[in-house]
Every structure is written in structure tokens, then in C-alpha cells.
C-alpha positions in Angstrom: 0.0 0.0 0.0 2.9 2.4 0.8 4.3 1.9 -2.7 0.9 2.8 -4.3 0.7 6.0 -2.2 4.3 7.0 -3.1 3.6 6.4 -6.8 0.4 8.4 -6.6 2.2 11.3 -5.0 5.0 11.1 -7.6 2.5 11.2 -10.4 0.7 14.1 -8.9 4.0 16.0 -8.6 4.9 15.3 -12.2 1.5 16.5 -13.4 1.9 19.7 -11.3 5.4 20.4 -12.7 4.3 19.7 -16.2 1.4 22.2 -15.8 3.9 24.8 -14.6 6.1 24.0 -17.7 3.2 24.4 -20.1 2.3 27.7 -18.5 5.9 29.0 -18.8 6.2 27.9 -22.4 2.8 29.5 -23.3 3.8 32.7 -21.6 7.1 32.9 -23.4 5.6 32.0 -26.8 2.8 34.6 -26.5 5.3 37.2 -25.2 7.6 36.7 -28.2 4.6 37.0 -30.6 3.5 40.3 -29.0 7.1 41.7 -28.9 7.6 40.9 -32.6 4.3 42.5 -33.7 4.9 45.5 -36.0 3.8 48.9 -34.6 2.5 51.8 -36.6 -0.3 53.1 -34.4 0.0 50.2 -31.9 -3.5 48.9 -32.5 -2.4 45.6 -33.9 -0.2 44.9 -30.9 -3.0 45.8 -28.5 -5.4 43.4 -30.2 -3.8 40.1 -29.2 -6.4 38.3 -27.1 -5.8 35.3 -24.9 -8.7 32.9 -24.2 -9.5 29.3 -23.2 -11.2 26.6 -25.4 -12.2 28.9 -28.2 -10.6 32.0 -29.9 -11.5 35.4 -28.7 -12.3 37.2 -31.9 -13.1 40.6 -30.4 -11.2 43.7 -31.3 -10.4 46.9 -29.5 -9.5 50.5 -30.5 -6.8 50.4 -27.7 -3.2 50.9 -28.8 0.2 49.8 -27.5 3.1 51.5 -29.2 5.5 50.8 -26.4 8.9 49.5 -27.4 8.5 45.9 -26.0 4.7 45.7 -25.9 4.7 45.8 -22.1 1.0 46.7 -21.7 -0.1 43.9 -24.0 2.3 41.4 -22.5 1.1 42.3 -19.0 -2.6 41.9 -20.1 -1.7 38.5 -21.6 0.4 37.4 -18.5 -2.5 38.2 -16.1 -4.8 35.9 -18.0 -2.3 33.1 -18.4 -1.4 33.1 -14.8 -5.0 32.9 -13.7 -5.8 30.0 -16.0 -5.6 26.3 -15.2 -4.8 24.5 -18.5 -6.1 21.2 -17.3 -8.1 19.7 -20.1 -8.3 23.1 -21.8 -6.8 24.7 -24.9 -5.4 28.2 -24.8 -5.6 30.6 -27.7 -3.8 33.8 -28.8 -5.8 35.5 -31.4 -5.7 38.8 -33.3 -8.8 39.4 -35.3 -7.9 42.7 -37.0 -8.6 42.3 -40.7 -4.9 42.8 -41.7 -3.5 40.3 -39.1 -2.9 37.5 -41.7 -1.2 39.9 -44.1 1.2 41.0 -41.3 2.0 37.4 -40.5 2.7 36.8 -44.2 5.3 39.6 -44.2 3.2 42.7 -45.2 5.3 44.8 -42.8 8.5 44.6 -44.9 10.6 46.6 -42.4 9.3 45.5 -39.0 8.1 41.9 -39.4 9.1 40.7 -42.9 8.9 37.1 -41.8 5.8 37.4 -39.5 5.6 37.0 -35.8 3.8 33.8 -35.0 5.8 31.4 -37.1 9.1 32.8 -35.9 8.1 32.7 -32.3 6.9 29.1 -32.6 10.3 28.1 -34.2 12.2 29.9 -31.4 10.2 28.1 -28.7 10.5 24.7 -30.4 14.3 25.2 -30.7 14.5 26.2 -27.1 12.5 23.1 -26.0 14.7 20.8 -28.1 17.8 22.3 -26.5 16.6 21.5 -23.0 
């Protein structure tokens, strides 16, 4: 019986630690996307929305033209930290009509290779190095 209890505690600890790892990776990925977002008026950067189980397709007239997107990153971090990802999907969505064009390199000087695909590659490489 002791072995079963010890194993159960070990499994619980692994699940808890993996949940923390998922949260950290998600935070870092979403932060990279926001930081790489091109800024003209700052509206695009301010329109990244984090949600659970389905994309949040709302938009706002808010702007974030800060150098590293701190207001948008802070908003995203507050949501991620409060979420429990157990059996849930998390989304980062930008529903402005020109979001896909920006990801496809429309901003030749600020984000010629997009934001999302580059950030996913960076995170994947980081995970592979660990």
C-alpha cells in the first residue's frame, strides 16, 4: 500500500510540474509574438487576445506603441497566470482584418517574416535544446 501511495504522490508531482512548464512555455511564446508585432499606431499589438477553449475574436480600439509591448504582455500574462490549463486549450488571437497579411510579411521593415511562425520556431528550438 505504501508503494501505491508513493507512486500516486509522484504522479501528482509530475502533473503539477508539467502544468507549470506548459504555462511558462505558453507565456514565453505569447510574449515573443507580441514583442515581434509590428507597430504603426499600436492597434495591432493591442489586439492580441488570450482565451480558453475557443478563440476570442473581439477587437479593441486600444493601442500599444511601447517598445516591447509591455501593456499587451502584462494583459496576456495576467490571463495566463489565472488559467488552469487542465483539459483546456489556450488561444492567442488577433482578429484585425490585416493580421494575416502582417503574418505573411506585409510589414517589410518591422516583421518581414511574420511573428507567430518565428516565435513558434524559437520556442521549439529552445525546448529541443533542453
